[in-house]
N, C-alpha and C positions, 0 to 999 in steps of 0.2 A: 462587385463585391458584396458577399450573404453575411448576414450577420446570425452570431449565435450568445446564448447565456448561457452560463455552468451551473448547476445545482450541485452542492456539496464540495467547495472548493476546501481541500482538508489542509490545506497550508498551515491553518492558524493554528495548527497544533503543534508547529515546529518538529516537525518528523520529517527525517531526510527523506524517507520513500515516496511521504507524500508530496515533498518538494519535487522530487523526480518525476511522479507519477504528472502531476498538473503541469510541469513545466513540457513534459512532451504531449500532451493532450494540446496543450495553447500552440507548440511550433507545429502540430500534424493539423492543427484546424488553420493558423496561418498562410502555411505552405499550399494549403489546398483553395486560398484565397475568401476566407472567412475569419469576421472578424470579430471578437469577443466584444459585446457590450456592457458586458455585467457578469459578476459573478457570488452566489450567496455561500458565504463559507459555513464549514464544519458546525451544525448544530442549530444556526442561524433560525431565526424563525420568519422564512422569510414570505411567508403565507400576510405578513402585517409588515413587509419591506417597502413600502411605496418605490423607490428610487428603483428598485429591483423590480418590481410590478411591471413598471414603465418600459423601463427594457426589453423584458421579456413579451411586450404587448408588440414590442417595434423589431421583434426579433423572427429570423426565419426557422430557426431552428432551437430546441431545448434538449442542452443535454446532462444526462445524470453522470456525476460521477461518481458509480456505486460503491467503489470500493469495499472496504469490511463490514458495512452497513447494515446489511439486509439481511439478518440472519435471526433465528429466534423470536420474530415476529417482535423487532424493536421499534419501540416509539418513532424514536428516527427516522428508521427505515419508512412508516410507512406515511411521514411526513413529505418525507423523498419524493414517492410513489404519487401522494395526490396532487401533483401538479398537473396530473391528466384531467384532470377536473376544473381547475382551475379558471375563472374566464377569461382572464388574462393569457391565457392558453390559446385560446379561439380556437381553432384547427388544425394550428401550428404540429407539424410531426418532432415526437419526443422519442430521442435516442437513450437508452441506458446500456453504459457501458462499463466496464473494470468490475462487474460487481458479482460478488459472493451471492449467492440464496440459497440458504440452509434453512429447514424446520419453520417456514414462515405458515400465517392462516391462510384457508382455503380462500377467504374474503381478498386477499391480494391479489387473486386471480382478473377479478375487475380493473386493476389496473394495468396488471400486465397484457391484457386484450388490447388496450387502447395504445401501446408502444409501436413506434413503425419498425424500430431496432433493438433488439433485446440482445448484448454478450456480456455473455458471464467472465469470469476469469477464471473458471475451472469445468472438466468436464461434469463433475456430481452437481453443480451447480446449473449447469447449462439445465441438464436432465430434470433437475427439481424443477426448473423456471418453466422449462418446457411443457412440463405435465400442468402448472398452471393456466399458461398463456395458453393452451391448447394448439402449439406448432411446435414445430423444429427451432431449437435455441441452439446458435453455435458459442463457441469460447475462444478468447485470444486469454493465451497465459500474461499476468499480471504485466500493466502497461512499462513498469520500469524494467521489465526485458528487453524491451520494443528499441534503446537505442543502443543496443551490443554491448559487445565486450570493452571493459575498460582495463587499457593496459598500464600494468606499473612500471614505472620510470627503472632506467638500467641501472644495477646495482643494487634495489633493492632489497633488503634479507629479511624473510620470515622467519622471525625469531620470538614471538611472541604469543602467549596463549591470552586470546580474545575472549572477554568474558562478557556478554550483556544482559538484557533484562526481558519482563516478559509485560504483559497485562495483569497479570497475574502477581497479586501484593506477595505473596508465599513462595513462589517460583523467585520474584525478583527478591528477595531476599536472602534464599538460599544461593542463588546463584553470587550476588554480593560477598558473601562468606566465603563460596569458592574461590573467587577473586582476592579475596583479603590474605588464604591460606598458601598463594605460591607465590612466590619470589619472582617468575617468568610471567605472571600476569597480570593484564590491566582491564579495567572494567570501562566497555566500550556502549554507552549508550545511545539508541537509534535518533534519540530526540536531542534538541541543545542541551538540556540539561536532565535530571530526572524529573522533573515535576513539568507537565503539561501545561501549556496557557490555555485559557479559557476567552477565546475571540468573540464568544456571543454573547458574554455579559456588559452589562452597561460600563459604560467607560472608565467614570471612577474606581468599579470595583476590577475591570480589568488591568488597571494602572497599578492597585493594591495588589494584585495578583503579580504581575510583574515584578513588582519591585521585592515580593516574597520571594520570587524562583530567584531572583542573583542572590540575595542574601543566603537562601538554600544551597545554592551551588557552591557560592564562595565555602560556606561551612562545612559542607559534604565534602569539597576536594583538601580542605584543611586535615579532616580525618580518614578520607582516604587520600593519599596519596599517589595512589595508581590509579587513577579516573582519568581517562583521556575526552573533556569533553570537546566537541566541536562547532564551530559555526555554521558549517554550510555544509553541501553536500559532498564538495570536491575533499574537504578536510575530512569524513569521513571515508570515503573510497582509499584515501591515502593511508588512514590510518588500518582499515582492514587489508591493505596491499602490505603490512610489517606483522600478518598475524601466520601461524603456520596453522592456528585451528581458531575457529569459532565459535564459539558454545552461546545458544541464543534462545530465547522463546519468543522470539519478534519475525511475524510474515517476511515483512519487507527486507531486515536483514537476513534470511534466509536468501532473498533475491537479488541480492547485493553481494552476496557470498559467489552467487553462481556466475554473474557478470563479469568479478572482478577475480575468478579462479582460486576462489577461497575455501578451504575444506571448512566445513562445519559439524557441528550437531545441534539438532533442536527439540525442544520439547513443545511439543502440541500448544497450540492458542488457545481461545475462546471460543474456537469453529475450527472447522476440518480445514484448512485455510493450506497449512502446511502440508499436510496428509496429501491434500488433492493435489496440491502444486508437483509434490515428489510422483506421485504416482501419475501424472498425463507428463511430464517429463522422462518416465519411465529410470528414476533414479531408486524406486523400491520402498522400503522402509529401514533400510541399514541406518540412515542419519537422523532417524525419527526415534528419540528416544526417552526413556524415564527419567528424571531426574536423580531419582535414586541409583541410577547405572554410572554416571557419570564417572567418580571417582576409578571404578574399574575399566573403564572404557580412556580415561586420559594415563593409565599406567602404560600404556601402548599405544604413544602418539603415531607413531612411525606408520600403523596400520589406518589410519585415519585420511593419510593423503588421497585423493581421488584418484581412482585407478581409472587405466584407459579408458575401458569402457563408459565410466561415468562421465568422462570427460566427452566422448563422442556425443552420449546422451544429452549432455548439456548445449554442445555445440548445436545440433539438432534442435533441441529446444528453444536456444533463442532465436534460429533462424527460421522458424514456424514464428515465433511470437511476431518477427518482423514483419515477417509477409502478412500475418493474419491482419496485424494492425493496418499497413497498409490498405488493405481492403476492407477492413471497418472504416476509414476514414473516408476513404473515396467512397462509400456508400450513403457515410453523413453528407460530405458534400454534392451529394447529388439530391438527396433530401432538401438540403438547404437550396440548392438551386431553384428546385421543382415548386420549395415554397414561397 
């Protein structure tokens, strides 16, 4: 049995995409005989987290879940990459996986050069990370797709327009107005609520934040009777499978639409992640839209169903993700055994 630690466990944000990604990472490690000794949560100050550092010192491999962190020189991204220089790392191999990599400072090359594995989640990020690392970098489409298709229960009717949210407050506000304007629409957040948790803060403040989130969710549900809050990934998937279309500004909501076969329209997020995913899967730009264009597009929802060509592209893309993710975790297992 080999041991690993994971940096950037994003489940603390109560985001169903992050729950799925982390579950699949841990399942893939466990199936290859790798035990996770410790996890450092999203935005955690891991450099001063003594229990995590002690576990890192005992591990055979360090896995960084890149997610949407490594873009535009974000401080939180640099903090993850600095693990390659930490004394607790020693000479253990470091694997950066499932990462966006966009418009980062040239100094980050120092960190990438010391990574045993770099695997991004799109080809554009792979090209940019490869330039910084000075070597070829591969990509695996987001690991949320590696679990394959989620089939709807027999008899489910797709009769709802599902409207999501965005990391942009302005886009979220306009999507909420859209959901409120139509009788067939339901607001479907990809978070357990529409307020994110803050797992990295001290316990008293975190508990206060959670109490505030519960009160806010209750008040929001009272004002907007069309909201569909879900407690877990399975509930979110079930809700999606009742939609004839999902309109969203969230990258992982697009991923969920792919493996549930739910047609979607997407407004780009705070990086190129949605556009890059659609490019890599051969879906083009048809479903990446400006929010101003939604009224005209929604006037003819029948034309927004997946075409046979799109479904072939989605099936091939998910098969590619499953094959590449298996190879990626095989490589991590070889590193851990060698360590």
